[in-house]
N, CA, C and O of each residue as an XYZ file, in Angstrom:
320
protein
N     241.625    113.886     10.000
C     241.367    114.932      9.022
C     240.945    114.274      7.711
O     241.525    113.274      7.289
N     239.931    114.851      7.076
C     239.429    114.303      5.829
C     239.137    115.427      4.848
O     238.967    116.580      5.243
N     239.081    115.086      3.578
C     238.740    116.074      2.556
C     237.255    116.013      2.211
O     236.835    116.540      1.181
N     236.459    115.374      3.066
C     235.028    115.238      2.838
C     234.344    116.605      2.828
O     234.604    117.450      3.685
N     233.471    116.806      1.850
C     232.669    118.021      1.761
C     231.219    117.644      2.038
O     230.630    116.886      1.267
N     230.628    118.153      3.119
C     229.241    117.796      3.439
C     228.297    118.144      2.292
O     228.478    119.144      1.597
N     227.280    117.289      2.109
C     226.294    117.526      1.059
C     225.165    118.386      1.631
O     225.064    118.558      2.845
N     224.321    118.922      0.753
C     223.188    119.746      1.165
C     222.200    118.911      1.979
O     222.019    117.720      1.724
N     221.570    119.546      2.951
C     220.600    118.860      3.814
C     219.454    118.263      3.003
O     218.991    117.163      3.306
N     218.992    118.970      1.981
C     217.897    118.476      1.150
C     218.269    117.190      0.437
O     217.447    116.279      0.333
N     219.484    117.106     -0.048
C     219.938    115.891     -0.726
C     220.072    114.740      0.268
O     219.742    113.595     -0.043
N     220.555    115.054      1.456
C     220.660    114.043      2.514
C     219.272    113.480      2.821
O     219.107    112.270      2.978
N     218.281    114.364      2.905
C     216.899    113.930      3.157
C     216.371    113.055      2.029
O     215.638    112.097      2.278
N     216.739    113.378      0.782
C     216.318    112.556     -0.358
C     216.870    111.141     -0.239
O     216.170    110.172     -0.534
N     218.120    111.019      0.189
C     218.693    109.681      0.385
C     217.962    108.935      1.499
O     217.702    107.738      1.380
N     217.628    109.649      2.591
C     216.886    109.008      3.682
C     215.530    108.491      3.200
O     215.130    107.381      3.553
N     214.824    109.284      2.400
C     213.530    108.852      1.860
C     213.692    107.665      0.913
O     212.887    106.734      0.938
N     214.718    107.696      0.089
C     214.966    106.584     -0.828
C     215.229    105.293     -0.053
O     214.810    104.215     -0.476
N     215.921    105.404      1.078
C     216.169    104.235      1.934
C     214.845    103.714      2.480
O     214.577    102.513      2.428
N     214.016    104.618      3.004
C     212.733    104.214      3.586
C     211.824    103.537      2.562
O     211.107    102.591      2.891
N     211.854    104.022      1.324
C     210.963    103.505      0.281
C     211.617    102.433     -0.591
O     211.010    101.931     -1.536
N     212.867    102.091     -0.259
C     213.615    101.078     -1.038
C     213.617    101.433     -2.529
O     213.481    100.563     -3.390
N     213.771    102.709     -2.806
C     213.763    103.235     -4.174
C     215.099    102.938     -4.856
O     216.158    103.235     -4.303
N     215.053    102.365     -6.032
C     216.271    102.116     -6.792
C     216.763    103.443     -7.354
O     216.003    104.194     -7.965
N     218.047    103.721     -7.139
C     218.664    104.954     -7.607
C     219.700    104.641     -8.673
O     220.445    103.666     -8.568
N     219.738    105.470     -9.690
C     220.778    105.373    -10.722
C     221.842    106.396    -10.341
O     221.595    107.602    -10.379
N     223.025    105.909     -9.973
C     224.088    106.781     -9.476
C     225.368    106.618    -10.278
O     225.645    105.566    -10.855
N     226.130    107.690    -10.291
C     227.519    107.628    -10.770
C     228.352    108.134     -9.601
O     228.048    109.172     -9.015
N     229.407    107.393     -9.265
C     230.262    107.807     -8.152
C     231.697    107.393     -8.411
O     231.993    106.554     -9.261
N     232.569    108.015     -7.647
C     233.994    107.725     -7.712
C     234.377    107.044     -6.402
O     234.099    107.563     -5.321
N     235.021    105.871     -6.503
C     235.395    105.146     -5.291
C     236.724    105.660     -4.734
O     237.309    106.609     -5.256
N     237.184    105.015     -3.672
C     238.413    105.472     -3.007
C     239.661    105.315     -3.867
O     240.702    105.901     -3.569
N     239.557    104.517     -4.947
C     240.679    104.335     -5.878
C     240.521    105.228     -7.101
O     241.253    105.089     -8.081
N     239.546    106.162     -7.036
C     239.238    107.122     -8.095
C     238.654    106.474     -9.344
O     238.639    107.085    -10.413
N     238.175    105.242     -9.215
C     237.500    104.565    -10.315
C     236.042    105.023    -10.340
O     235.391    105.092     -9.297
N     235.533    105.336    -11.537
C     234.155    105.802    -11.689
C     233.243    104.610    -11.923
O     233.540    103.733    -12.735
N     232.119    104.588    -11.195
C     231.105    103.536    -11.313
C     229.792    104.189    -11.715
O     229.481    105.289    -11.259
N     229.023    103.526    -12.561
C     227.666    103.942    -12.893
C     226.804    102.711    -12.737
O     227.016    101.699    -13.405
N     225.812    102.805    -11.836
C     225.057    101.601    -11.507
C     223.714    101.979    -10.881
O     223.573    103.037    -10.268
N     222.737    101.092    -11.050
C     221.481    101.203    -10.313
C     221.661    100.446     -9.009
O     222.087     99.292     -9.007
N     221.333    101.101     -7.897
C     221.528    100.507     -6.574
C     220.284    100.731     -5.716
O     219.504    101.655     -5.948
N     220.122     99.864     -4.725
C     219.075    100.042     -3.723
C     219.748    100.553     -2.454
O     220.570     99.851     -1.865
N     219.405    101.780     -2.022
C     220.030    102.323     -0.820
C     219.560    101.585      0.425
O     218.375    101.282      0.566
N     220.501    101.294      1.336
C     220.200    100.541      2.552
C     220.296    101.372      3.819
O     219.472    101.227      4.723
N     221.306    102.250      3.892
C     221.538    103.011      5.119
C     222.525    104.132      4.837
O     223.234    104.120      3.831
N     222.556    105.100      5.744
C     223.559    106.156      5.742
C     224.412    105.973      6.984
O     223.881    105.774      8.076
N     225.728    106.037      6.831
C     226.628    105.863      7.962
C     227.699    106.948      7.935
O     228.037    107.490      6.883
N     228.222    107.250      9.120
C     229.321    108.199      9.254
C     230.539    107.434      9.744
O     230.463    106.663     10.700
N     231.667    107.660      9.071
C     232.903    106.981      9.437
C     234.085    107.876      9.066
O     234.133    108.429      7.968
N     235.022    108.010      9.978
C     236.254    108.770      9.726
C     235.969    110.180      9.212
O     236.677    110.676      8.336
N     234.928    110.829      9.757
C     234.630    112.198      9.382
C     233.933    112.372      8.051
O     233.838    113.492      7.549
N     233.442    111.288      7.466
C     232.740    111.364      6.182
C     231.446    110.556      6.275
O     231.323    109.650      7.099
N     230.480    110.901      5.411
C     229.210    110.173      5.356
C     229.180    109.290      4.125
O     229.676    109.657      3.060
N     228.580    108.103      4.296
C     228.524    107.116      3.226
C     227.114    106.586      3.063
O     226.355    106.484      4.027
N     226.774    106.250      1.826
C     225.545    105.544      1.515
C     225.899    104.075      1.356
O     226.737    103.720      0.527
N     225.262    103.220      2.148
C     225.394    101.789      1.939
C     224.320    101.407      0.946
O     223.143    101.689      1.170
N     224.702    100.770     -0.149
C     223.760    100.474     -1.214
C     224.038     99.096     -1.796
O     225.186     98.671     -1.921
N     222.968     98.418     -2.143
C     223.056     97.086     -2.727
C     222.966     97.192     -4.240
O     221.989     97.706     -4.786
N     224.008     96.694     -4.913
C     224.019     96.698     -6.366
C     223.179     95.561     -6.926
O     222.816     94.631     -6.206
N     222.878     95.642     -8.203
C     222.084     94.596     -8.876
C     222.762     93.236     -8.812
O     222.098     92.202     -8.875
N     224.085     93.238     -8.686
C     224.852     91.988     -8.639
C     224.943     91.412     -7.225
O     225.610     90.400     -7.012
N     224.273     92.052     -6.256
C     224.279     91.561     -4.886
C     225.425     92.084     -4.035
O     225.530     91.728     -2.861
N     226.282     92.917     -4.597
C     227.418     93.483     -3.874
C     226.965     94.745     -3.140
O     226.272     95.586     -3.714
N     227.355     94.877     -1.870
C     227.061     96.072     -1.091
C     228.201     97.067     -1.259
O     229.371     96.735     -1.069
N     227.836     98.285     -1.617
C     228.813     99.356     -1.832
C     228.737    100.354     -0.686
O     227.656    100.611     -0.156
N     229.876    100.916     -0.302
C     229.943    102.040      0.627
C     230.382    103.233     -0.204
O     231.548    103.349     -0.581
N     229.431    104.119     -0.486
C     229.663    105.214     -1.420
C     229.712    106.528     -0.644
O     228.749    106.899      0.028
N     230.827    107.216     -0.741
C     230.961    108.494     -0.040
C     230.009    109.511     -0.671
O     230.007    109.697     -1.887
N     229.207    110.163      0.159
C     228.139    111.024     -0.345
C     228.630    112.157     -1.230
O     227.956    112.509     -2.198
N     229.772    112.731     -0.931
C     230.251    113.853     -1.740
C     230.884    113.410     -3.054
O     231.367    114.241     -3.823
N     230.882    112.104     -3.315
C     231.420    111.585     -4.582
C     230.320    110.999     -5.461
O     230.603    110.303     -6.436
N     229.054    111.283     -5.112
C     227.922    110.750     -5.868
C     227.383    111.805     -6.815
O     227.242    112.977     -6.464
N     227.086    111.353     -8.035
C     226.347    112.156     -8.999
C     225.119    111.328     -9.350
O     225.242    110.287     -9.996
N     223.950    111.770     -8.939
C     222.718    111.033     -9.237
C     222.337    111.317    -10.683
O     222.377    112.457    -11.145
N     221.967    110.254    -11.381
C     221.624    110.379    -12.792
C     220.114    110.364    -12.979
O     219.405    109.742    -12.187
N     219.612    111.031    -14.003
C     218.174    110.984    -14.278
C     217.748    109.542    -14.610
O     218.547    108.750    -15.110
N     216.509    109.224    -14.330
C     215.983    107.894    -14.671
C     216.094    107.682    -16.167
O     215.873    108.593    -16.964
N     216.445    106.449    -16.530
C     216.538    106.098    -17.946
C     217.871    106.423    -18.587
O     218.069    106.138    -19.768
N     218.800    107.021    -17.829
C     220.120    107.325    -18.404
C     221.036    106.132    -18.222
O     220.824    105.292    -17.347
N     222.061    106.071    -19.063
C     222.984    104.936    -18.964
C     224.384    105.386    -18.671
O     225.288    104.558    -18.555
């Protein structure tokens, strides 16, 4: 059982396109420890685990993040 809330299909498709085009995304998300992150990342893949969907993304520092889709807030380009 999970508290995951599925995201809209259109948003899921946007992530798939960003993966295909290696588009850098500016995201804000909350991790499993409830810590908020704001970072530009390159999306690598979408995966399903334990009843939730995650974006695998490479940060500018070379660290790969597993970001739960329902905890992402995409930021406009140029925002900090």
